[in-house]
N, C-alpha and C positions, 0 to 999 in steps of 0.2 A: 504494500500500500504506500509506504513512504517513497519507494522508488518511482511509482507512478505519479505521486504528488509532485515530486521534484521535477520529473520530466514535463509535467503540465505547466508548472510555474516557469521553468526554463524556456519552454516553447512560447509562453506568453511574453516573457521578457524579450526574447528575440523578435517577436512580432511587434511589440510596442516600442522597444528601445534599440533594436538592431544588435543587441549583445545580451549575454547572460552573466554579466559581472555581478558581484555582490551588491553593488549599488542599484543596478537594474532590478535584481531579484527583490530587494527591499521595497523599491518603488512599486513593483508589480503586486506585492502582497497588500498594498494599500489601494489598489485600483478596483473599479467596478468589475464584478464577475468572479474575482479570484476566490472569495469566500464560498460562493456557490460551487466552484470547481472542486475545492477541497472537501466541502461537505458531500459532494457527489462521490468522491473517492472513498470517504469513510462509509457512506451508505453502501457502496458496492462491497467493501470489505466486510461489513456487518452482515450483508446478505449471504456472502460466501461462507461465513462462519456461523450461520443460523442464529444471529443475534437480532431477532425481529424487532424488539422495542427500539434498539439503537438505529436500525435501518429505517424504521418509521419516523423516528425523531429527526434524523438527518434529512429525510424526504421533506418533512414539514419545514425544517430550517432553511432549505434552499428556497422555499417560497417566501418565508419571512425575511431572510437576510439578503437573498439575491434577486427576488422578484421573478423567479423562474420556476418552472415545473419540469423536473426530470424524473420520468417513470423509474420505479425501483429496479426493473429488469433491464433497463437500457445498458448497453455495453459499448465502451469506447476504448481503443488502445491508448498507448502513451502519447502525450502531446495533445490532449484534449483541451481546447482553449475556448472559453467564453469571453470574447473580446468585450462585449457588454452583455450582461445577463438579463436585463429588464425585458420582460415579456416573452422570453424563450419558453417554448413548450415542446417537450420531447416525449414521445410515447414510450412506454416501458418495454416494448418489443423491438425497438430500434437497435441495430447492430452497426458499429462503425469501426474503422481501422485506426491507424495511428495518424496523428497530425490533422485532426479535425478542428477547424477554426470557424466559430459561429458568432455572427453579429447579433444585435438586439432584434426583438420582435419576430424571431424565426420560429416556425412551427414545423416539426418533423413528426407526422402523425399517421395513424392507421386508417385504412378504409377497408371495410368488410373483413376485418381481422388480419389484414396483411399490412406489414410495416416496412418502411424503407431499409435498405442495406447500403452503407456508405463505404467506399474504398479508403485508401490511404491518401493523405495530403489533399483534403477537400476543404475549400473555402465556401461558406454560405453567407451571402450578403444580407444586409438588413431587410427585414420584412419578408424574406423568402418563405415559401411554403413548399414542403416536399410531402406528398400524400400518397398512401397506398403502398403496394408491394413493389415499388420501383427500385432499381439498382443504380446507384450513383458511382461511376467508375473512379479510379484513382487519379490523382493530379487534376481534379476538375474544379471549376469555379461555377457557382450558382449566383447569378446576379441579384441585386437588390430587387425586392418585390416580385421575383419570378415565382410562378406557380408550376412546380414540376409534377407532371402526371405520367410521364413516360421515362424509360431508362435514359441515362446520360452516359455516353462512352468515356473511356479513359482519355485524359488530356484534352477535354472539351470545356468550352464555356457555354452555359445555357442562360438565356434571358427571356423575359416576356411572360405573357399570360395568354394561353398556356406556354410554358417554357419551350424554346426550341434551341438547338445547337447553332451558335453563330460563328464559332471558330474552333479549330482543332489544332493543337500543337503537336509537333513530332516528339516522340519520347527522347529523353536524354540518354546518353551512353550508359551501359550497365555499371561502369565503375564510378559513375557520378554519385556523390553522397545523396541519399534520399531523405535525410532528416532535416533538410533545409525548409524554412517556411516558404509559403507561396511566392512572396516577393523575391526572395533570394533565388528561388528556383527559376522564376521567369527571367531575372537578370542574367543568371548564369547561362540559361538556354540561349538568350539573345547574343551573348558574348561568344559562346561556343559555336554558334551557327552564323556568325556575321560574315 
């Protein structure tokens, strides 16, 4: 649990301040959304260890302290970042990989008991909605206020209502570090392919 919390806080520091120095980590601990991220990790740990009262308390704490709702069964890999947590709603059946970055007012919800699955290194813009059993590929961007009702392939950017793919990037080389945040990934891609 501690390792995941550190990975999340470091990812947020890199996103917000372009580094994960001690100073940046301290600043991130005081920013919007960080408390909800940490409470989510404690909630997942409590769920895995059968500590239902703690799991429930953490679930309610994310609402009170972070202004967001994250379902108790939602699973995200390391580097889960709530850039701003206010108004975020995530269904308890959602599964996501590493490096998920979520802006405010995002909904990731079920439709007919089917919930979205997100790959690695996904950015979801403010106000976006991802609904139903869709698959969001790795290294994707979902634009602000997009309503995603269909699958989005790897390395794509989707915008609009309903969302449509407006661009696709080529994958970076296999030896390229995959833990970079979305801005660093794009910059490195442009330099590599200039």
